[in-house]
N, C-alpha and C positions, 0 to 999 in steps of 0.2 A: 503489500499499501504506498502507495506514492506525495498519500496527502497529505495533514494535518487530522490530530483528531478531533480537533474542535469542531460543532456542529456548525459555531455562526461563521464561520471561515469554508467548511458545508457550505453550508444554504446562501454564501457569499456568490461564491465557485458554482452551486446550483443558476443563480440570478443570471449571471453573465452568461452561464451558455445557453440559456433562457434566450439573453437578451440575441446572442446572437444563432437562430435558430438550430439552437442544437437540446432540442423538445424531449429526447429519448433520453438523454444526458442528461441535464439538468434535474430531467424528473430520478433519476438515479442519487445525484449525487443530491438531492430534496430528502432521498427514501435513507441515504445515509445520515445524515444532520439528523432526522427523525429519528436512526437508531444510538446515536447519540446521548440525541439528545431530548424526548419527546413533548419536550416545552418551546422547542428554537418556532420561535414567528413570524420570523417569514422564509419556514423552511410551508413550516402548517400552513399559511395559505395560500402557499404555493401547490402547497398537496389538494388540498379543498378544492379549489380552481380548477385540480386537475381532475377529482372523483365528480366533483357535480356531472353529474353526465346522462341525459338520456338512462342508460346502459348498465348508470353504475349500483352494484352488487350491496344489501345491508350489512352488506358486512363493511367493505370497506366504508360505505357511511360514515357506520361507526367507527370504524379505527380514523376515518378522519376527524371529527366526532372531540375524541377524545385528544387529538393532538389538538383541537384549538381549544379548547379546557384547559388545556396545562397554557397556550400560549396565552389565553384570554386571563389567565392568574402573572401574569410579570403584566399584563399590559390588559386593564378592565379596561380603558378606555378610544380604546385603538377599535375606528371601522370598519376597516379589513375584514379586522382579526369578526366581528362583532357579528361584518354582514354572509360572513363568509358561516362560520352556526350557522347562523341562521337558514340558506340554502340547505345544509346538509338537516337541521332541523323540519324544510318541509320537504324537503324528497323526503324521509323516511319517514314523513306524513303527525308529520309535529308543525297543524299552524297556525296555534297558539305559541307557544316558542316557541317557533322565530316571527311570532310576531312584538310578540316582550323582547326581544333580542332589535329585531327593527327601532321598534322605541326607542329602546337604547341611543343606537344608532342615531335617531336619524338626531334625540339629542347631543350630539357632540355635533351629531352635519343637520341645519337644516334647514340649508337649500341644496341636499346632496338632493337630485329626483327622479335619480336612480333608485338611490335607500325606497322615498316614497311613493314611488311603484309597485316596489316589493312589498311594500308595511299597507299599501290596501293592499292586494293581492292575496296577503296572508288575513289582511281584516275580511275578505271577499265567505275566506274559506269558513272563517268561524260565528258565521251567521252579523257581523260588522259590515253590510251595505253604504248605508246608510256613510259613513264613518269614511269607507272605502271612497263613494261619491265624494263629500269636500277634502278630500287629500287630492282624487284624482284634478277635478275642478282648479287646488290651488298651482297643475303644476299645467300651465295650457299644452 
């Protein structure tokens, strides 16, 4: 192994590889970072972005959930981590949990349209249609 055994350096390598279009190698670096430290924030964020897809297995989503929870212990106000965890919760079929996470993310970043629209979708799922409509109207 020619790379250092520091999770943050592995994650930095993964980000560099990703920026260079080497997505498979980036994912390997991120997985290695998470093996070294399951709460490495950048690796958790990247990994959750990769596994949140229509074909994602519940096992992969649960794994991403664990990484994101660990990362949020270090960075509880990180909107990217909150958003990632909310997306995983939606994919796991927990829209109320997702809505609570997006509500917290919006407190950190109230003008973020993407967060607002994702929150509105979660509110629709839990029966808060009027709240969802009002929120969507605020972002024409």
